[in-house]
C-alpha positions in Angstrom: -6.2 4.3 1.9 -4.4 3.5 -1.4 -2.8 0.1 -1.2 0.4 -1.1 -2.8 -0.9 -1.8 -6.3 -2.3 1.8 -6.5 1.0 3.3 -5.4 2.8 1.2 -8.1 0.4 2.8 -10.7 1.2 6.2 -9.3 4.9 5.5 -9.7 4.3 4.6 -13.4 2.7 8.0 -13.8 5.6 9.9 -12.2 8.3 8.1 -14.2 8.1 10.7 -17.0 9.7 13.3 -14.7 12.8 11.2 -13.9 15.9 12.9 -15.2 14.1 16.3 -15.2 15.1 19.4 -13.2 12.8 21.0 -10.7 12.3 24.6 -11.6 10.0 25.6 -8.7 8.3 24.0 -5.7 5.5 25.1 -3.4 2.8 23.7 -1.1 2.0 23.7 2.6 4.1 20.7 3.7 6.1 21.9 6.7 9.6 22.1 5.3 11.7 24.5 3.2 11.0 23.9 -0.5 14.1 25.9 -1.6 16.5 23.0 -1.5 14.4 21.1 -4.0 14.6 23.8 -6.7 17.3 23.1 -9.2 17.6 19.5 -8.3 17.2 16.6 -10.8 14.7 13.8 -10.0 17.0 10.8 -10.1 14.5 8.0 -9.4 11.0 7.1 -8.1 10.9 4.3 -5.6 8.0 2.7 -3.8 7.8 0.7 -0.6 4.4 -0.5 0.1 2.2 2.5 0.5 5.1 5.0 0.4 6.6 6.7 -2.5 10.1 8.2 -2.6 11.2 10.9 -5.0 15.0 10.4 -5.0 17.3 13.4 -5.4 21.1 13.5 -4.9 21.3 14.7 -1.3 17.8 13.8 0.0 14.5 12.1 -0.9 11.0 13.3 -0.6 8.8 10.7 1.1 5.1 10.8 0.2 2.4 8.8 2.0 -1.1 9.3 0.7 -2.6 8.3 4.1 -6.4 7.7 4.0 -7.5 10.4 1.6 -4.4 11.6 -0.2 -4.2 12.0 -4.0 -2.1 13.4 -6.8 -2.5 15.0 -10.2 -0.2 15.7 -13.1 0.1 19.0 -15.1 -3.1 20.5 -13.5 -3.9 21.5 -10.0 -7.2 19.8 -9.3 -7.7 20.7 -5.6 -7.5 23.9 -3.6 -4.3 25.2 -2.0 -5.5 24.2 1.5 -5.2 20.6 0.4 -1.9 21.1 -1.6 1.0 19.6 0.3 3.6 19.8 -2.4 3.8 21.0 -6.0 6.8 20.4 -8.1 7.3 22.2 -11.4 9.5 21.1 -14.3 9.9 22.5 -17.8 7.9 19.7 -19.2 5.1 19.6 -16.6 4.1 19.6 -13.0 3.2 17.3 -10.1 0.7 18.0 -7.3 0.2 16.0 -4.1 -2.8 16.6 -1.9 -3.9 15.7 1.7 -0.9 13.5 2.3 2.2 13.2 4.4 5.3 14.8 2.8 8.7 14.7 4.4 12.3 15.1 3.5 14.6 12.1 4.4 18.3 11.7 4.2 19.9 9.2 1.7 20.8 6.9 4.6 17.2 6.5 5.5 16.6 4.5 2.3 19.2 2.0 3.5 17.2 1.2 6.6 14.2 0.0 4.7 13.6 -3.7 4.4 12.8 -3.7 0.7 12.2 -7.5 0.9 9.0 -6.8 2.8 7.4 -5.1 -0.2 4.7 -7.4 -1.4 4.9 -6.2 -5.0 8.7 -5.9 -5.3 11.0 -8.2 -7.2 12.9 -8.3 -3.9 10.0 -9.7 -2.0 11.1 -12.5 0.3 8.4 -15.0 1.3 10.8 -16.9 3.6 11.5 -13.8 5.6 7.8 -13.1 5.8 7.2 -16.6 7.2 9.9 -16.1 9.8 8.4 -12.8 10.9 4.9 -14.4 11.2 6.2 -17.4 13.2 7.7 -14.9 15.7 4.3 -13.5 16.4 2.1 -16.5 17.1 -0.5 -14.6 19.2 -1.1 -12.0 16.4 -4.5 -12.2 14.6 -4.1 -12.9 10.9 -6.0 -9.7 10.1 -3.3 -7.7 12.0 -0.6 -9.8 10.4 -1.7 -9.0 6.9 -1.9 -5.3 7.7 1.5 -5.2 9.4 3.6 -3.2 7.0 6.9 -4.7 8.4 5.7 -8.1 7.1 3.4 -7.3 4.2 4.3 -3.8 3.1 1.6 -2.6 0.7 -1.3 -4.8 1.9 -4.4 -2.8 2.9 -7.9 -3.6 4.0 -9.2 -4.7 0.6 -6.3 -7.1 0.0 -6.7 -8.4 3.6 -10.4 -9.3 3.3 -10.1 -10.9 -0.2 -7.0 -12.9 0.7 -8.6 -14.3 3.9 -11.6 -15.3 1.9 -9.5 -17.0 -0.8 -7.7 -19.2 1.7 -10.8 -19.8 3.9 -9.5 -18.2 7.1 -11.5 -16.0 9.5 -9.7 -12.7 10.3 -9.5 -13.3 14.1 -7.6 -16.5 13.7 -4.2 -16.5 15.4 -1.1 -16.8 13.3 0.3 -19.5 15.6 -2.8 -21.7 15.2 -2.6 -21.9 11.4 -1.4 -25.2 9.9 1.9 -24.9 8.1 0.2 -25.3 4.7 -2.3 -22.6 5.5 0.4 -20.2 6.7 2.2 -20.6 3.3 -1.2 -20.0 1.5 -1.5 -16.7 3.5 1.9 -15.6 2.3 1.5 -16.7 -1.3 -2.0 -15.3 -1.8 -1.1 -11.9 -0.3 1.3 -11.5 -3.2 -1.0 -13.2 -5.8 -4.0 -11.1 -5.0 -1.9 -7.9 -5.0 -1.0 -8.5 -8.6 -4.6 -9.4 -9.5 -5.5 -6.1 -7.8 -3.0 -4.3 -10.0 -4.3 -5.9 -13.2 -7.9 -5.2 -12.4 -7.1 -1.6 -11.3 -5.4 -1.0 -14.7 -8.6 -2.3 -16.4 -10.9 -0.2 -14.1 -12.7 -3.4 -13.0 -11.3 -3.9 -9.5 -14.6 -3.6 -7.6 -16.3 -6.1 -10.0 -13.9 -8.7 -8.7 -14.5 -8.2 -5.0 -15.8 -11.4 -3.5 -16.4 -10.2 0.1 -15.1 -6.7 0.6 -18.1 -4.5 1.3 -20.4 -7.3 0.2 -23.4 -8.7 2.1 -23.6 -12.4 1.1 -21.0 -15.1 0.6 -20.5 -15.9 -3.1 -20.0 -19.6 -2.2 -22.9 -20.5 0.2 -25.1 -17.5 0.0 -25.0 -17.0 3.8 -24.9 -13.5 5.1 -21.4 -12.2 5.7 -20.2 -11.0 9.0 -19.2 -7.3 9.0 -17.0 -6.6 12.0 -14.2 -4.4 13.2 -11.3 -6.8 13.9 -7.8 -6.7 15.3 -5.8 -4.0 17.0 -6.5 -1.6 14.2 -10.3 -2.1 14.4 -10.4 -2.2 10.6 -13.5 -3.5 8.8 -13.6 -7.2 8.0 -16.1 -9.0 5.8 -16.1 -12.8 6.1 -18.2 -15.9 6.0 -18.4 -18.0 9.2 -19.2 -21.1 7.2 -16.6 -20.9 4.4 -13.8 -19.4 6.5 -12.5 -21.3 9.5 -11.5 -19.8 12.8 -8.2 -21.2 13.9 
């Protein structure tokens, strides 16, 4: 599943269509495409793993889910995978194997933009308050909770927990105050490192534990385990990461 930094890169690719009029629309997303035709794309906004194509009377919400993708100016996948295609005089956008929905303008006002880990509006104090209200939650679930850390995915989760020396099944309420603040700050720090490395096409070279077999600190074999309510893959070192 694409994580917040990858969605931010997608936004940068889509920006060239802002201010342009949609001349045609197609795809197998289950809504009428006709209202989009003739509309001008006013803005592209992102919230964690979601992208919003903002028009005057509605927005198109796109979530790439686990295997979604997009292309520009060329359809690269078959029609069976094509959820939405938007055509402009200057080019075209294609979205595949993803969730595409129309939402009313009022919906955007309900979003807690301060929860977006990569946004200028990110509010670490609010994240801390939300975490403290869920003391029995495992930290692996907390990091993947999109209401707290919108944009964090499994890669970021594993790497952040290794950076701060915490095992994924630790409980939020058991973390010392300093460690809780480290969790919050490193979630954002690593997300921007992720973005930088993704731009340079070297992201995987910087993974310390995600999909790895041995700890880069002590050389001990890493634990690979499905953790938390979501049963997502965790990679961690029992020696260099503490269970709280």
